[in-house]
Structure formats: C-alpha cells, structure tokens
N, C-alpha and C positions, 0 to 999 in steps of 0.2 A: 542025160546030164552026166558031163565029165568033169571032174575036179581038174583044175588047171595047176601046173607045176610054177615054180618060179620063173621058169624060162618061156612059159607059153601063155602067161597072162597078158592082158592088152592094156595094162596101166601105162599112162604117159610118164615118163621119168622126168622128175622135176628137182632142181636144186634151190634152196632157199638161203638167204643170207642170214642164218640163224647159226648162233654158236650156243651149245649147252653148256652151261657152267654149274658144276656139281659142287656144293658146299658141304664137304665132310661125308660124302657118300661112301660107304665102306662094304656093304654086303656084296660078295661076289656074284650071286644070282642077280642082284639089282643092277650091278655094273654091267654084266652080260646083256641084260635085258634093255639097258640103256643104249648100249651100242646097237643092238638089233632095232630098237625104236628109231634111233637118230639116222640109222640107214634108211628105214622104211619111209621116213618123212623128209628126206633131201636135206638133213642138217649138214652144215659145212664142217663142224668141228665139234669135238667134246673136250672141255677142260675141267680136269679134277683138280680141286684146290682145297686145302687144308686137311688132305688125306693121301696116303700113298696106295693107289688100288693094286691089288695083286693081279697083274694081268697074266700071270702064269697059272693061276687057279683053275684046275680041271673043271669046277662048277661053272666059273665065268665063261670059260671056253665052250662049254656044252651049251649054256644058256645063250651065248652071243651067235652061235652058229656060224663062226668064222668072220661076222660082221666087225669084230675088233681088228681084222686085218684090213679092211676097207675103209673105215671111217677114221678120218685125222683126229688125232687126240694128242693131249699134252697134260703134263702134271707140274703143279706149282704148290708149294707149301704155304704161299703168301697170296690168298684169295682178294684181299684189298688191293694189292697191287695189280693183280689181273683186272679188276673191275676198273680201277683208275686208267689203266692202259686202253681198256674197251672204250670207255667214256671219251678219252682222248682221240680214239680212232673212229668216233662217230657212231658208236654203238648206243642203242637205247637199253637200258637195263631194265628188265622185267623179272620180278621175283614171283614165283608161285608158292604163296604162302597165305593162310588165313589170318588177317590182323583186324584190328578195330576199325582200320580205315582202308582195307583192301577192297577191290572192286570186282565183280563178277566177270570172269574171263570173256563170256559171251558178248559183253558190252564194249570190249577192247577192240578197236579197228586199227589193223595194221597196214600199213602202205609198204608193199613189197620192196619199194625202192630204199627203204630205211633198213639198216643193218640191225638186228635184234639179238641180244644175249638173253637167253631164258635161264634164269637160276633156280635150281632146285635144290633141297636140302637134305640133310641128314636124316636117316630113318627113324630115328627117336626125337631128336630136337628140332628137327626143321632147319630153316635157314637162320643163321647167326644173327643177331642184333645188328651188328656192325654192317653187315652186307645189306640186310633191310634198310638201314639208314642211307646207304649208297645207291640204293634203287631208284630209278626214275618213276616206277610205277610198281605197285604190288597188286597181283591178280590172285583169285581164289575160283575154285571150282565149287559150284554150290552142290552141297550135299544134302539128302533128305531124311537120313536115318539119325539115330543117336551118336553115331561116331562121327567125329569132327575131323577125321583126317583118313586117307587112303595111302596105299603103298606108293613110294617114289616113282617107280617106273610106271605103274598105271597111271598115276597122275600126269606124268610127262607125256604119255602117249596121249591122253585126253586133250591136254593143253596144246600139243603140237597138231593134233587133228583139228582142234579149234582154230588155232592160228592160220594154219596153212589152207583151211577150206574157205575162209573169209576173203581169200584173194581172188 
C-alpha cells in the first residue's frame, strides 16, 4: 500500500455551480480551511460578507495550503446586496443553520443544472436573521450529541460532501 500524493490520486476533477457565501466568518484558521474545502469540492467562488478576512494572516495561509491563490473569492461588507444579486442571477440560496423549520441536508435534492449559493455563518452567532429570512431553504446537519453545533469549516465540508455526492 502506497499513500498517494495530490498529483498522483485518481480522483476525477469536477467543478460545481456552487458559491460559498460566508456571513461574518472571521477566524483565520476557519477561512484557510474554507478555501481548502472549497477547492477540494469544486466550488466556483467564495464570497466573504459582513467581515474583512485577513488574507495575509500566516495562520490562514498555512491552513489553506495555497488554495487561497487558486479559489476565486471576493469581499463585500453588504451581504444583503450579495444575496439579492445572487437571487437575481438565478441562484438558489441555501443556508446551513439549525432553526425551528430547517430541514435535514440529506433530504435536499439538488439538480446540478441549478446554481447554488451555500451560506455559512459566524463562528459564534451563526447566520444572521436577515440572511436567514432571505434564504430559499435552510438546511441542517443532524447531530447526535448534546452539542447543537460544529465548527463552520467542518460543517461546510460535510454539507459540500452531501450536496456534491447526491449528483
């Protein structure tokens, strides 16, 4: 058995019409991990809203392993405008949050022909109420312990795995 490198694996490269929208995500390690996860799952772009990520942070760079140089990204202080433009552009807005009417992510069926915006939220407060109100659908990852949340990067990886494998 030989461990394969990044250049020697046999994975088929796929790109998906998914934009990852980050609502007030601030932690350099989380931002770096989100870049790495986005690249791994063929995400088209990351948009950071309501926060100014420090893309020069050594911690972010170390965690991203240079994926921040390969994944398209932008920053906007007005996430509401981002969401409205995406809706006008034909994106379905899916927020990853636990609410009283959220649905289990594994029950969501995504047609790859539809453009999708996956919204993830702040490390402490999650997705803002205004963004949740603008969402077409709110999905959650079912958890089985006492903790009702997991790290934003971990949740994003699980969500993208679930969304891209259902195609």
